[in-house]
C-alpha positions in Angstrom: 6.9 -10.2 29.4 7.6 -13.6 26.7 5.3 -15.1 25.1 4.5 -18.0 26.4 6.0 -20.8 24.7 6.8 -24.2 26.5 6.1 -25.3 30.3 9.1 -24.6 32.1 10.5 -21.1 32.4 13.8 -21.4 31.9 13.2 -23.1 28.2 11.0 -20.7 27.4 13.4 -18.0 28.2 15.9 -19.2 26.5 13.3 -20.1 23.0 12.2 -16.1 23.5 15.6 -14.8 23.8 16.8 -17.1 20.6 14.0 -15.6 18.5 14.1 -12.0 18.9 17.7 -12.3 18.6 16.7 -14.1 15.7 14.3 -11.1 14.5 16.8 -8.9 15.5 19.1 -10.4 12.4 16.5 -10.5 10.2 16.0 -6.7 10.8 19.6 -5.7 11.0 19.9 -7.9 7.2 16.9 -5.3 5.9 18.5 -2.3 7.3 21.8 -2.1 6.4 20.7 -1.8 3.2 19.0 1.4 4.0 21.8 3.2 6.1 24.0 2.9 2.8 21.9 4.0 0.3 23.4 7.3 -1.2 20.0 7.9 -3.2 18.1 8.5 0.2 17.9 11.9 1.8 18.6 11.8 5.9 14.7 12.0 6.5 13.5 9.0 4.1 16.8 6.9 5.8 14.4 6.9 9.2 11.0 7.2 8.2 12.4 3.5 5.5 14.3 2.4 8.2 12.2 3.1 10.8 9.2 1.3 9.6 11.9 -1.8 8.3 12.2 -1.2 12.1 8.7 -1.8 13.1 8.3 -4.7 10.5 10.2 -6.9 12.5 7.7 -10.3 14.6 6.7 -8.1 18.5 9.4 -4.7 17.4 7.2 -1.0 17.7 7.7 2.2 18.9 10.2 1.8 21.2 12.4 -0.6 20.1 12.1 1.3 16.3 13.0 4.4 19.0 16.6 2.5 20.9 17.4 1.7 17.3 17.5 4.2 16.3 19.4 5.9 18.2 21.6 3.0 18.5 22.7 3.6 14.7 22.9 7.6 14.5 25.6 7.0 17.2 27.5 4.4 15.2 26.9 6.3 12.2 26.4 10.3 12.5 27.6 11.4 9.3 23.9 9.9 8.4 22.3 12.7 10.5 19.4 10.4 11.3 18.0 11.7 14.2 19.2 16.2 13.3 15.6 16.9 12.3 13.6 13.9 13.9 14.4 13.9 17.7 14.0 16.8 20.2 16.8 14.8 22.1 19.7 16.8 24.2 17.7 20.3 22.8 16.9 23.1 25.5 
């Protein structure tokens, strides 16, 4: 449910979308160096990225999971979900 930032519903939705977009861009700027840090193991990257995502304003566990899956699809060689996710097993 979007925060009530202004009285008009349409303007409120637009402002909330803009805020969320800004938050996601800020998170992406912080996650990018972690993704490309060759000194970290897959598990360490997973933990750092997840923590960084959840530090974003109003981004919780569900956002973290969704973005982690997206990153894993984009960069399968990182194997971010290999030891931390049971999706597709069984």
